[in-house]
C-alpha positions, 0 to 999 in steps of 0.5 A: 790739275786734275787728269780726266780719265776717259770712259774706256779706261774707266770701263777697262778698270772695271772689266774684271769686276763685270766679268766675274759678276756675270760668270758667277750669276751665270754659273749659279743660275744655270745650276739652279734654274735648269735643275729639272731640265736636261744636263746639256744646258746646265753644263753648257751654262756652268761652262760659260760661266766658268769662261767669264770668270777665266776671263775676269782673271785674264783682264785682272792679270792683263789689262788692255789698256796700259798706256797711260801717260801721267807726266807728258811734258815730263816725258817730252823734255826727257825725249829731248835729253835723249835726242841730244845724247844720241847727237852728242854720240853721232858727233863723237863717233864722227869726230866732229869736235866742233859739233861735240863741243856745241851739243855737249854745251847744250846738255846742262841746260836740258838737264835743267830743264828736265829737273824743273819740269819734273819739279812742276810734275811732282805738285800734280797728283796723277792718282787723285787721291789728294783731291 
């Protein structure tokens, strides 16, 4: 099973590269091309180029597309397990022994489901390196 990467994720992954290239091109071209003209245009061009370089560093350090789920099926099973643990806790706090025992009997089966799903998820290479 291969995971398809969306265009926006690909673009977000390459944003630091694009911004750094744009920053270097703008800074260097404004310093070279506006050599004989007024200093204001040169300073403005270099400032815009440095701002692009700053954005490149910021994008590289803080990617704006982070929420990438690699194992959604496993996550769903873990959420079910956590919900079961919450129900178990609420039954214990209420003092409802019958509900507590019935939920307690469901916990091992849910743990096995999580383990089985994790084994299936291990076989998937989310990075695509093994292809």
